[in-house]
Structure formats: structure tokens, C-alpha cells
C-alpha positions in Angstrom: -11.1 15.5 13.5 -13.2 17.1 10.5 -12.0 15.6 7.1 -11.9 18.2 4.2 -10.5 17.6 0.6 -7.2 19.2 -0.2 -9.0 21.1 -3.2 -11.9 23.3 -3.1 -15.0 23.1 -5.5 -14.1 25.9 -7.8 -10.8 24.3 -8.4 -12.2 20.8 -8.8 -14.9 22.2 -11.2 -12.0 23.7 -13.2 -10.4 20.3 -13.2 -13.3 18.5 -14.2 -13.8 20.8 -17.5 -10.5 19.2 -18.7 -10.6 15.7 -17.0 -14.4 14.0 -16.9 -15.1 12.1 -13.9 -14.5 9.9 -12.5 -10.7 10.1 -11.7 -8.4 9.6 -9.0 -6.8 12.8 -7.8 -3.2 12.9 -5.6 -2.1 15.6 -3.7 1.5 16.0 -4.2 2.5 18.4 -1.4 0.8 15.8 1.1 2.6 12.7 -0.4 5.9 14.7 0.2 5.0 15.7 3.6 4.3 12.1 5.0 7.8 10.6 3.4 9.5 13.4 5.1 7.6 12.7 8.5 8.4 9.3 8.3 12.0 9.7 7.6 12.4 12.3 10.4 10.8 9.9 12.7 13.4 7.4 11.9 16.3 9.6 11.5 18.0 8.4 14.6 18.8 4.9 12.6 21.4 5.9 10.0 20.2 3.1 7.6 16.4 3.5 7.8 14.7 2.8 4.3 11.1 3.4 3.2 10.2 0.7 0.8 7.0 2.0 -0.6 4.5 -0.8 -1.2 4.2 -0.4 -5.0 0.8 -2.4 -4.8 -1.0 0.3 -3.1 -0.5 3.1 -5.6 1.6 1.6 -8.8 1.7 4.6 -10.6 5.4 5.8 -12.0 4.4 9.1 -11.2 3.9 8.5 -7.5 6.9 6.1 -7.2 9.3 8.6 -8.7 7.9 11.5 -6.2 8.7 9.0 -3.3 12.2 8.1 -4.8 13.1 12.0 -4.9 12.1 11.8 -1.1 14.4 9.1 -0.6 12.2 5.9 -0.5 12.6 2.6 -2.1 10.2 0.0 -3.4 8.6 -2.9 -2.0 7.7 -5.1 -4.9 5.6 -8.4 -4.8 6.1 -9.4 -8.6 8.1 -9.2 -11.8 6.0 -6.4 -13.1 6.5 -4.2 -10.1 10.2 -4.7 -10.4 9.9 -3.6 -13.9 8.2 -0.5 -12.7 10.3 0.2 -9.7 13.4 0.0 -12.6 11.6 2.5 -14.8 11.5 5.0 -12.1 15.3 4.6 -11.6 14.9 2.6 -8.5 17.5 -0.2 -8.4 19.8 -2.3 -6.3 19.2 -2.9 -2.6 16.6 0.1 -3.0 14.4 -2.7 -4.0 12.8 -5.1 -1.9 11.3 -8.0 -3.3 8.4 -9.3 -0.7 6.3 -12.1 -2.5 5.2 -15.7 -1.8 4.5 -18.6 -4.3 7.4 -16.6 -6.2 8.1 -17.8 -9.4 11.8 -18.5 -10.5 11.7 -15.6 -13.2 10.9 -13.2 -10.4 13.8 -14.2 -8.3 16.1 -13.8 -11.3 14.8 -10.4 -12.3 15.3 -9.4 -8.7 18.8 -10.7 -8.9 19.8 -9.0 -11.8 18.4 -5.4 -10.2 20.4 -6.3 -7.4 17.2 -6.0 -5.1 16.9 -7.5 -1.7 15.0 -10.8 -1.7 12.8 -11.8 1.0 11.7 -15.2 1.1 8.3 -16.3 2.5 8.9 -19.9 3.1 11.5 -22.4 3.9 11.1 -24.2 0.7 12.1 -21.1 -1.1 15.7 -21.9 -0.2 15.8 -24.3 -2.7 13.6 -22.6 -5.0 16.1 -19.5 -4.8 18.9 -22.0 -5.4 17.2 -23.4 -8.6 16.5 -19.9 -9.9 19.7 -18.4 -9.6 21.9 -21.7 -10.5 23.3 -21.8 -6.9 24.9 -18.2 -7.1 23.2 -16.6 -4.0 23.3 -12.9 -3.2 25.4 -12.1 0.1 22.2 -10.8 1.4 18.9 -12.6 2.0 15.6 -11.5 4.2 13.5 -14.0 5.4 9.9 -13.4 6.2 8.6 -14.9 10.0 5.0 -15.9 11.2 5.5 -16.3 14.9 1.7 -17.6 14.7 -0.9 -16.8 17.5 -2.2 -13.6 17.8 -0.6 -10.4 18.3 -1.7 -7.7 20.7 -1.4 -4.1 21.0 -1.6 -2.4 24.6 -5.7 -2.3 23.6 -6.1 -5.6 23.0 -5.6 -8.2 20.1 -5.1 -6.5 16.4 -3.8 -9.2 14.6 -4.3 -13.1 13.8 -0.8 -14.2 12.2 -1.9 -17.9 12.9 -4.5 -17.4 10.2 -2.3 -15.6 8.0 -0.7 -17.7 4.5 2.5 -15.4 4.8 5.8 -16.2 6.5 7.4 -19.0 8.0 7.7 -20.4 11.7 10.3 -19.2 13.9 12.0 -22.9 14.0 11.6 -22.6 9.9 13.2 -19.2 9.9 16.2 -20.6 12.0 16.8 -23.5 9.5 16.6 -21.3 6.5 19.3 -19.2 8.1 21.6 -22.1 8.8 21.2 -23.4 4.9 21.7 -20.0 3.5 24.9 -19.6 5.6 26.1 -23.1 4.4 25.6 -21.5 0.7 27.4 -18.5 1.2 25.0 -15.8 2.5 26.9 -13.6 4.9 24.4 -10.8 5.6 20.6 -11.7 6.8 17.4 -9.9 7.3 13.9 -10.6 9.1 10.6 -9.4 8.2 7.2 -9.6 9.2 3.8 -8.4 8.9 1.5 -9.2 11.7 -1.4 -6.9 11.5 -3.3 -4.5 9.1 -4.3 -1.1 9.2 -3.6 -0.3 12.7 -3.9 3.2 14.7 -2.2 1.9 17.7 1.0 3.8 18.2 2.4 0.7 20.1 2.3 -1.7 17.1 5.6 -0.9 15.7 7.5 -0.9 18.7 6.1 -4.0 20.1 6.8 -5.9 16.5 10.0 -4.4 16.4 10.9 -5.8 19.9 9.9 -9.4 19.1 12.0 -9.1 16.1 15.1 -7.7 17.5 14.9 -10.4 20.1 14.7 -13.1 17.4 17.7 -11.4 15.6 19.6 -11.7 18.8 18.8 -15.2 19.2 19.7 -15.9 15.4 23.1 -14.4 15.8 23.8 -16.0 19.5 22.5 -19.5 18.4 23.7 -19.4 14.8 26.7 -16.8 14.5 25.0 -15.2 11.5 24.7 -11.3 10.9 21.3 -10.1 11.6 21.7 -6.5 9.4 18.2 -5.7 8.5 15.1 -5.9 10.4 11.9 -5.0 8.0 8.9 -3.9 10.0 6.7 -4.2 6.9 3.4 -2.1 6.6 0.6 -2.2 8.9 0.5 1.3 10.2 -3.5 2.2 9.1 -5.0 5.9 8.5 -8.0 7.6 10.1 -10.6 6.6 7.6 -13.3 8.0 9.8 -13.4 11.6 11.2 -14.0 10.5 14.9 -10.6 7.9 14.3 -7.2 8.9 15.9 -4.4 9.3 13.3 -1.3 7.2 13.7 1.5 9.3 15.5 4.5 8.6 13.4 7.0 10.6 15.4 5.7 8.8 18.5 5.9 5.8 16.6 9.4 6.0 15.6 10.4 6.9 19.3 8.9 3.6 20.4 10.9 1.7 17.9 14.2 3.3 18.9 13.5 2.4 22.8 13.1 -1.5 22.0 16.2 -0.7 19.7 18.4 0.5 22.2 17.3 -1.9 24.8 17.5 -5.2 23.0 20.1 -4.8 20.1 22.5 -2.2 21.4 23.4 -4.3 24.6 23.8 -7.2 22.2 26.3 -5.6 20.1 23.8 -5.3 17.1 23.9 -1.6 16.9 24.3 -1.7 13.3 21.1 -2.9 12.4 19.3 -1.3 9.7 15.4 -0.6 10.1 13.1 -0.4 7.4 9.3 -0.3 6.6 7.2 -1.0 3.6 4.2 1.3 4.1 1.6 1.8 1.2 -1.5 3.0 3.0 -0.2 5.3 5.4 1.8 6.9 2.8 -0.4 7.2 0.1 -4.1 6.9 1.5 -4.8 10.4 3.0 -3.1 11.7 -0.1 -5.6 10.6 -2.8 -9.4 10.6 -3.4 -11.9 9.4 -5.8 -13.8 12.1 -7.5 -17.2 11.2 -8.8 -20.3 13.0 -9.9 -24.0 12.3 -9.0 -25.7 11.4 -12.2 -29.0 9.7 -10.8 -31.4 9.6 -7.5 -33.5 6.6 -7.0 -36.0 6.9 -3.8 -37.4 3.2 -3.1 -36.5 1.7 0.2 -33.6 3.7 0.4 -32.5 7.1 -1.1 -29.9 6.0 -3.6 -27.7 8.5 -5.2 -26.1 7.1 -8.5 -22.6 8.3 -9.3 -20.4 7.8 -12.2 -18.0 5.8 -10.6 -18.0 2.5 -9.2 -16.4 -0.6 -7.5 -14.1 -0.8 -10.5 -12.5 2.4 -9.3 -12.5 1.6 -5.8 -13.6 -1.7 -4.4 -12.5 -1.4 -0.9 -16.1 -0.8 0.2 -17.6 -3.7 -1.7 -15.3 -6.3 -0.5 -14.4 -5.2 3.1 -17.5 -3.1 3.9 -14.9 -0.4 4.7 -15.6 3.0 5.2 -14.8 6.2 2.9 -15.7 9.5 4.0 -17.6 11.4 1.5 -17.7 15.3 1.0 -20.2 16.9 -1.2 -18.1 19.6 -2.8 -19.3 23.1 -1.9 -21.6 21.8 0.7 -18.7 21.2 3.5 -20.5 23.5 6.2 -24.1 22.5 5.4 -25.9 20.0 8.1 -25.5 16.3 7.0 -29.4 15.8 7.4 -30.3 13.2 4.8 -29.4 9.6 4.6 -28.1 8.2 1.3 -26.9 5.1 0.1 -24.1 6.1 -2.7 -24.0 3.4 -5.4 -22.3 2.6 -8.5 -23.9 1.1 -12.0 -22.3 -2.6 -11.4 -24.8 -5.7 -11.4 -23.7 -6.2 -8.1 -25.4 -5.1 -4.8 -22.2 -4.6 -3.2 -21.4 -1.8 -5.5 -22.2 0.6 -2.7 -19.6 3.4 -1.3 -21.8 4.0 1.4 -25.0 2.7 3.4 -27.6 5.1 5.0 -24.6 7.9 5.1 -25.6 11.3 6.4 -25.0 13.8 4.1 -26.2 17.3 2.9 -29.1 17.5 0.7 -27.3 16.3 -2.7 -28.4 16.9 -6.2 -27.9 15.7 -9.5 -24.8 17.2 -10.7 -22.9 17.5 -7.4 -19.7 16.6 -7.0 -18.5 14.0 -4.4 -14.9 13.6 -3.0 -14.3 10.1 -1.5 -11.6 10.3 0.8 -8.4 8.2 1.6 -8.7 6.7 -1.6 -4.9 7.3 -2.7 -3.8 3.8 -1.8 -5.6 0.3 -2.8 -8.0 2.4 -4.6 -7.0 2.5 -8.4 -4.7 -0.4 -7.9 -7.5 -2.7 -7.0 -9.6 -2.0 -10.1 -11.2 -4.3 -12.4 -13.1 -4.6 -15.5 -16.3 -6.5 -14.5 -19.3 -5.6 -16.7 -16.7 -4.1 -19.1 -16.4 -0.9 -16.7 -13.3 0.9 -17.9 -10.9 2.2 -15.1 -10.5 5.9 -14.5 -7.5 8.6 -15.1 -5.2 9.3 -12.3 -4.5 13.0 -11.7 -1.7 14.6 -9.8 -2.6 18.1 -8.0 1.2 19.6 -8.2 2.5 22.0 -5.2 2.1 24.8 -7.5 -1.5 24.1 -7.9 -1.3 22.8 -11.5 -2.7 19.6 -12.5 -1.0 16.7 -14.6 -2.9 13.5 -15.8 -0.6 10.6 -14.8 -2.5 7.9 -16.3 -5.1 8.2 -18.8 -8.5 6.5 -18.5 -9.3 3.3 -20.2 -10.9 3.0 -23.5 -13.0 0.2 -24.9 -9.9 -0.3 -27.1 -7.9 -0.9 -24.2 -10.5 -3.5 -22.8 -10.7 -5.4 -26.1 -6.8 -5.4 -26.7 -6.1 -8.9 -25.6 -8.6 -10.2 -28.1 -6.0 -9.8 -30.7 -5.1 -13.7 -31.1 -8.1 -14.4 -33.4 -8.7 -12.0 -36.5 -12.1 -12.1 -36.4 -12.2 -10.2 -33.1 -9.1 -7.9 -33.7 -11.2 -5.1 -34.8 -12.5 -4.7 -31.5 -9.2 -3.2 -30.4 -10.0 -0.4 -32.6 -13.2 0.7 -30.8 
């Protein structure tokens, strides 16, 4: 499928006249469309809840839009819990899914009434210690069945290599101990593959978790009221990729639900997801301008963005499609390496990418950067992170995070008066 930005060149140049590049730009209409499509796909399950993976795009404006669409928050740290609370997301609309969790995060989650998801068996004792033995009535546990995980097209994940989750016997032991401590409602959580385009990932995962829930109920007598499918549904980063069909995925999970849980008398189980990439990646792009061109062994286009703004290509060699604004219909006839200014050779958004003839001043739209884009930013070489902008449904633009300044970069040196003046730069 052809990839086109959600904004045209003239509109984008008008935005750039007010907000200098680089910046991340999000499409409100697409965010809402995806949230509604997901909720519709699982509307057959009355308790369904999407817990948006805050780590993907930790911006309160984005989280608030999703909250308006009925989404909760999947948080991994106390800071993310604070962000969720600031957006009016509280109680069981928050899921704390973390690992190596400090006691203060458990206490924070309990104060908010959030669902706590334990990553390992030893975390049962940690939770008891953190909460002085006053456990919530509902606790979720993360399972890792080990081995490999396959779709109809072959192996798509290697749970045995992942640091997350507990074994099935450990899950059973955790449930038993938690029940003895007064927990009455249990959840099962698993994340076995990442960025999958296969429509049978969720259905296969759900069937495995549903069968485990039935076993826990029959063997331990506990009530499993929640199955958390976590994230893992990917996006079509390349134009030739097939997009995941969220409606078909919902149908597949429903079939497994009705075949496994309903006959076991467990038709009250709530389903939830923790999608970040699928929800936000296609709804955002990184906008940058060509400021240099260097022709040596390659033709290098130097842009004013760098890996500090989008590091997925640098660390994963990930593909992000690039549109040269205003040249969408021109032939891609020249190979370029699109690079940033960091003192690292991996600071390259594209290698030998075929693009239309590109010149200094051209605007580039780097697609599918709405998730794990800004959020993974860093300050290597003193690079300052960019602004985030929201393209509203009415066509207006709102700045939802300003660009960093040198004062932001130097702010944490204020412990020594000799360097505190740097914070005023």
C-alpha cells in the first residue's frame, strides 16, 4: 500500500513557519479512529479495556485523547503512574506492568487503585512488604511459557529468551500464595512476540492463556477474571507490508473465548490489551528538513533531526518510510543515505533509500514515528529533543510539548553553584 502523510506540503510549510523543524507531528483523527476500531473489534466482550502502553508515547495530551475514547493506561514506572493520574486515569483503568519493580511503585499503584501485574514469583513477597500485607483483592501475574511461539506462518517470538514473566508452575504457586493472603480475583498476562502482522497472534495467545486460566480455576479453585493479551500487534512500516486486521483479530479471540472459557463456566472473563505501537505509530511522523548534502562513497542527505529524535533505525536497523514533501508523485530515482549529526555512524534514518531527487531545504516526513519515537529520545552529543505537535481534527495545530532548550539540558547541574548558571543558558 502506498504511504502518504496525513498532511500536505503547503500545510506542513505553514506549520514549520511557526514551529521550526525537527518536530514530531501526531494526527488526532487517526488516533481516535484506531481507538474506536479496537474497541469495536472487542465489543463482544463487555469488560474489554485497552490499557494504552504509555511508554510508546508518554504525552498527557495523547493519553487524554485516548482516555476520552475509553482507554486506560499501561504503566511501567511510578512516573508513568503520575502521568496517568494527571490525565484523570485512575483506579482499575491503570495497569502497572513492570519488572524489577521498586516498593514505592507498588505503593503508588495501590494508592491509585491500579491493577498490579507481578512479573516474577519473588514479587509476591515484595508486594506483601511494600503494602504491609494489605493486598488488593485483584492481582495479575505475568506468565512466560518458554520455548518459542508460532503463528500459522512460523515462529514469531522466543519467550525463552525474554527476561519477562514467570514459568507456568511459578504462576500456579504465585496464585496459591496470593489466595492464602486474601486475593480473590486473578489476572493472567503475557507478551510473547513483538510487532507481529499476523492476524492469528492474539487468537493463538489468547487460546493458550484461556486454557491456563481454566487449569488455574480447576486445580486451585481461584477465580481468574482477567486475561491481558498485552501488546505485540505491529504496524506496516514498509509500504509492501500487510496491515494487521484488528476486526479479524477480534473475531479470532472471540472464537477461542467461546471454545475454551465459556464451556468451563468462565464466560465472565474480561479481556484487555496494552497496545502502544499499533495505536500510535501510524498516527505520527517525524518532520525534518534537509540542510546538507555530501557526496562521497554514498550520497548523504544531512537533516536537522538525528537519532536522538528517532532512534529505532539506529538501534534496530528499523525501516521507516520517508516521503519528500511535494514530491510524492515523482519517481524514486536516486539512492540516498539520510543521516543526522551525531558522532555515531548508526545515526542514519535510511541506507541506500530510493527517493525522488532531493535538494537542500526539502521537508522530509518520516512515517510511523508516533510510537517509540520521541519517547526513546536521549541527549547524546548535547542533542536537544524536539517539540511534539498535534494536528487537530479541525485542521489546527497545537504544540503539546515544547522543544528542549540548553537550559533544560543543564538544569540538573544545579547542585553546584559554580555550574548553576548553565541552567540559564
